[in-house]
N, C-alpha and C positions, 0 to 999 in steps of 0.2 A: 888266285888260290881256290882250290876246289872246296865245295861245301856239300853238306848232306842234303840241302834243299835243292830239288831239281830245278825249280824256277830260278833260283839264284845262280845255279850252274849255267843255265841257259842264258841268263842275263850277262854273265861274264864272257860267254862265248860270243855274244852279240855286241860286245863293247869294243870300240876302237882302242888299241893300246896307246895311241897318241893323245887323243882328246878326252879319253875315258868316258865318252858318251856312246849312245847307240850308233852303229855304223850308218853313214849317210853315203849313198852311192858307193857301196863297198867294191874294192878291187883286190885282186890277188896278184902278188909278184912272184918272181922266179923261185924264191925260196919256199914258197907256199904259205907265207903269212898274209893276212888280210889287214887292209887299212881303209879309212875313208879316202875317197879320191882327192878331196881338197887337202886333207891332213898330210898325205904322203907327198903331194905336189908342193906344199909349203915346206915340208921337211927337206926335199931335194932341191928347192929353189936355189939357183946360182951354181949348182954343181955340174960336172960334165955328164956324159952319157952313162958312165959306170958310177953307180952309187951303192952304198951299203944299206942293208935292211936295218931299220931302226930298232928292231927287236932282237935279231940274231947276229947282226953285223956282217952277214954274208954279202959278197959283192953281187949285185944284180944289175940288169939292164933297165934303164928308166923307161924305155919304149915298150917294154913287155908287160904293161899294165893291162890285166884282163878283167872285165866286169864279173863279179861273182853274184849272179842273179839268185842262185840258191841260198847264199848267205843273206842276201837282201830279204828273201822270204822268211828265213829263220829270224831275222831282226824284227820283222813285222809281228811274227808269232810271239816273240819274246816280249815285245811291247804290249801286245794284247793280254798275255798272261800276267805281266807285271801290273797292268791296270786292273784286271779282275781280282788279282790277289790283294792289291791295295784297297780296292772298294770292299772286298769281302772282309777285310780286317777292320773296316770302319774308318780308315784313314787314307785319303787320296794322296798317294806318294808320287803319282805320275801326272804331268800336265795333260789335261784333257785335249788341248789344242795341238801340242807338239809331241805328245807321247814321250816327253823327257822327264827325268827325275826332278822333283821339286826340291832343289837344294839351296834356294835363296828365298829371302823374305823381303818384300817391298814394303818399306815403312810408309810410303805415301799412300799406296793402295791398301795397305794392311792385309796383304795376302801373300801366300806362297807362290813362287814363280820358278820356272825352269830357266836355264841359261839362255835359251833362244828368246824367251819373253823379256829377259833383262836386256839383251842386245836390241830388241825392237822398241824399247822405251828408255828414256833418259831419267830414270828414277834411282834414288839411293837405295841400295840393297845391302843386306848383311847375310852371312851364312844362316841357314834355317835353324841349325842347332844352337847357334849363339842367340838368335832371336827367341827361340823356345826357352832357353835358359833365363834370358832377361825378363820375358814376360811371365815365366813361371815364378820368378822371385817377386814380381809385382803382384801377381795373383795371390801368392802366399802372404804378401804384406797386406793385401786387402782382406784376407781371412780373419785377422785379429779383430778389426772393428766390426766386421759382419758377425763373428761369433759373439762379441759383446752385445751387439744389437739384438741378436737372437736370444741371448740370455735375458735381456731386458724385456723383449717381447713375451718370452715364456714366463717371466716373473709377473708381467702385467696380466697375461692370460690366466695364470694361476690365481692371481688376486681377484680378477673378474669372476673366475669360476667359483672362488670362495664366496664372493659377494652374491653370486647367483644362488649358491647353496644356502647361504644365510638368509637371503631374501625369501627364497622358497620356504625355508623353515619358519620365518617370521609370518609369512602369509598363512602357512598351515596352522601355526599357533593362533593367529588372529581369527582364521576361519573356525577353528575349534572353539575359541572363546566366544565368537558371535553365535555359533550354533548352541553352545552351552547356555549363554545368557538368554537367548530366545527360548530355548527349551525351558529354562527356569521361569521366564516370563509367561510362557504358555501354561506351565503348570500352575503358576500363581493366578493367572487369569481364569483358568478352568475352575480353580477353587473359589475365586472371587465370584465367578458366574454362579456357582452353586449357592454361595452365601447370599448373593443378591436375589437369586430366584427364591431361596428359602425365606429371606426377609420379605420379599414381595408377596409370597404366599401367606405368610403370617399377617402381613398388613392387610391383605385381601380378606382373610378369614375374620380378623378382628373388626375391620370396617364393615363387612357385610353383616356381621352379628349385631353390631350397634345400630346399623341402618334398619335391619329387620326389627329390632326391639323398638325403634322409633315408630315403624309402620304399625306394629301391634298396638302400641300405646295410642297412636292416633286413631287406629280402627276402633279401639275400645271407647275413646272419647266420642267418635262418630256414632257408634251404636247407642251410647247413653243419650246423646243429643236427639237421635232419631226417636228413641222411646219417649223422651220428654215432650217432643213436638207432637207425637201421636196422642199422647195423654191429654195435652192441652186442647188439641183439635177435637178429641172426643168429648171433653168437658164442655167445650163451647156448644155442643149439640145436645146437651142434657137439659132436663127440665130445671126450672128455677131453683127448686129446693136442692136438687142433686148438684147443680152447677155451683151453688154457694157452699156446698159441703167441702171443707178443707181447701177452699179456694186460696186462702192466704198462704197455706203451706206450699201449694203448687206454685204460686207466684214467687215466694221466697226461693224455691228451688231453681226457678228459671232465672231469677236475678243473681243467684250465686253461681251460676254456670260461668266458668273461666277457662279459656283455652290454655292448655299446657303446651308450651312450645317444645318441639323435639330437641333432644340433646344434640349439640353441635358436633358433627363428625367430620374430621379433616379427610379430604380425598386428594391431598397434595402428594405427589410421588417424587418430588424433586430430591428429598432427603433419603429416598429409598433406592431409587434407580440411578446410580452414578457409576459410570464405567471409566476406568483409567487405563490408558495404554502406556503409561509411564512407569518404569520399573520402581522408581522411588515411591510414587503414589501407591503402586501395587503392594510395595513392602510395608507401607505405613500401618497396615492393619496388624502387623506383628510388633509394633513399637512397644518398648518397655521403658519404664521410668528408672533410669540408672542414676545412682548416687555414689559418691566416692566414700571409701571405707577408711576412716582416719587411723584405724589400728594397723593398716598395711602401709601407710604413707612414710616415705623416707623423712627423717627429721629436718631435712633442708627444704621440704615442700610446705607451702602454705595453702590450706584449703579454705574456701569461703564458708560462711555460716550455713548456707543451704546445701553445702557439699556438692555443688555443681561446677566449681571452678578450682583449678589447681595451677600454681606457679612456683617457681623456685624463689625461696626467701633469701634475705641477706645474711641471716645468721642461722646456725644450726640450733634447733630447739631441743630442750632437755625433755625427751620423751622416753618412756620405758622401752627397753629393747625386748619387746614381746616377740614370740616366734613368728607372728604373722608379718612383722615389719621388715621392709627392705632396708638394709642398713648401709649399703654402698652406692647403689644407683638411685637416681631420682625417679622412682617408680611408685605408683599408687594403683590399687585395684578398685573395681566397683564392688559395692556391697553385695549386689545381687549375683547369685550363682545360677548356672543353667546346666541341667543334666539331661536336656531333651527339648524337643520342639524347635520353634523358630523365633529368633529375637532380632530386633532392629533398634538402633539408636544412632543419633547424629552428634558429631562433635565439631565445634567451631575452632579452626586452627588460625583463622585470620591471616596476618602477615608474618607469623612466626617463622624463624629461620631454621628451626630444629624441633622435631617432634616425632613420637612413635605412638601408634594406636593399634589396638587389636584385642585379642583374647589370650588367656593363658590358663593352664591347669591350676587348680587350687593347690596341687601338691608340688609346685615348682620350688626350686631352691630360692630362698630370699636373703641369704646371708653371703657376703663376699662376692666372688666373681659370678656373674650371671651371663649366660650366652642365650640371647633371645632368638632361637631358631626352633622350627617345628620339632626337631629331634629332642630338644630339651623342654618341649611343652609350651612353646610360644608361637603364635600365629600373628605376626605383626608387620605392618608397613610403616614407612617413615620418611622424613626429609632430613638428609644429612649432607653438609657441605654443598648445598645447592642442588643436590641430586635426589630424586625420589627413588625409592627401592623397596622391594619386599625382602624382609630379613630371612632369606633362605641361606643355605651354605653351598656355594658362595652367594652373596646377595644378587638378586635379580633386578636389574635396572627397569624403572618404569617410565617410559617416555610420556611427557606431559605437554600437551599443546596449550592448555589453559591451567594456570595455577589454581588449585582448589582453596576456597576459603572455608568450606565446610566439607566434612567427609562422613559418609554413611558406612556403618559397620553392620553386616547382616550375617547372623549365625544360623545355619541350618544344621542342627546337631545330628539328626539321623542320616542326612546326606553326607556328612563329614566335610562340610564346606564352610569357609569364612570368606565372604566377599566384601570388597571395598569399592565405593563409588564416589566420584567427584560430583558434589552437589552443584558446583558452579556451572559446568557444562553438561551435567547428567550423563557422564561417561563412566564406563567400567574401568577400574584401576587394576584390580588383581583378585584372583580367587585361589585360596589354599584348598587343597583337597587331601583327605586322609581319613583316618578313623579316630573318633573321639572316645574317651573313656573318663569317668569321673566328672567332677564339677568343673565348669569353666567360668571364669570371671572376666569382665571387661578390663583392659589393660591401658594405662595412661603413663606417658613419659613426656613431660613438657620441655625437657632439655635445659642446659645451662643458659643463663641470661646473656651470654656472649657480649659482655660490656654494655648491656642495656638494649641491644638489638633484638633479643629474644625474651624480653621480660614479660610479654603479654601472656595471659593464662590460656590454658585449654579450657573450653567451655562446653559442658554438656547441654545440647539444645533442649528447650522445653518440649514436653510431650504435647502434640496437637490435641486441642480440646475434644475433637471428634474421635480421636484414636481409640479411646476406651470402649466406645460403642461397637467397634468392628474387630476386636481382638480375635485372631484365629486360634485354632487349637495349638 
């Protein structure tokens, strides 16, 4: 059948009508048709001298077989063109050894072969199209698990990329926190340096003044003694009458001479020149004496007589429902209010299983529902259900390597910061940043007793004895 493709048309012309392969040793018979010599000989085998053409059925003489060398050259050209066309299309459709079409598939060698290859080896073969369909189905069957595997890999990749992003965010936040804390420490240390230098200067001035006064007094004593010595020496050289004149008075003055010891002046600098590279120690100069305000305490809370401890009581007390009192939640505020400066205090939480600490505005709602977030005027961290968190919205988890037994709260009003530190391992827990307005008060929430497991009180730690001497502005 003629085609529009010249190469395919040439292939048809170079194909034996008997074996349907390229002509091998082509011969032409009387009717003008061409066949492979072996094919036509096999076709006429056993017949007489007159035979018919397998193609047109015309009677021809068997002995009139003439080699068709021109067709043989055409066959070679067709083979070359077929091979080039196949390679150009990216698919080798012609056997490179025999220049025959690859119509079979050898299952043992797993390769496409031509008919000549098949005859030269005793291997099981199947039609190439059948093999292609079979393996296509197998390949398609393999696609499902592979696609599933790909989905899992992509999901894991996405998960790891998310972890990478989260980790980078954590590192960035940690880096910013470290930089912020060290910047704060540097600021505090610079201020402490100025205070120490100022204290040292005052100590130097005061001590030098007292030492100079001692020197002046001793110099005066020395001068008086020198005068008396000179007077006595001169008297000893006088005539008898002059020597005895007022001699008793002179002796009395010499006997009454008494050395006046200089005033003791301390030159010890141990209590003056003390440097701390610890944040907690650096902050202690801002320590304030915090006490609990009973007028703000929820009726279920019990305060100690010194107003330094608070815990949940067993019964609700009959207390006046004054405007300052929290009536629903177990909250009590510090008596002291801060509208500026820096303030530091420590609270012992011990082994409590639930607590909140921080600061809040004086103007916060105290009746009914209370939401302890910065948006509502609360800057608080706490322990809830075994997890530490800053009460933002939503809450911010606070990873804790060592459980704190004491917590530091440091308020820097002008900077708009409330920072929390773990006294146990001297680590930074969290810092709220914002802008403050109005009076702020210390905030305490001891939590329910949880069947006795959380019955211990929150305890405001004592103010260090030396703290009052170094209070900053």
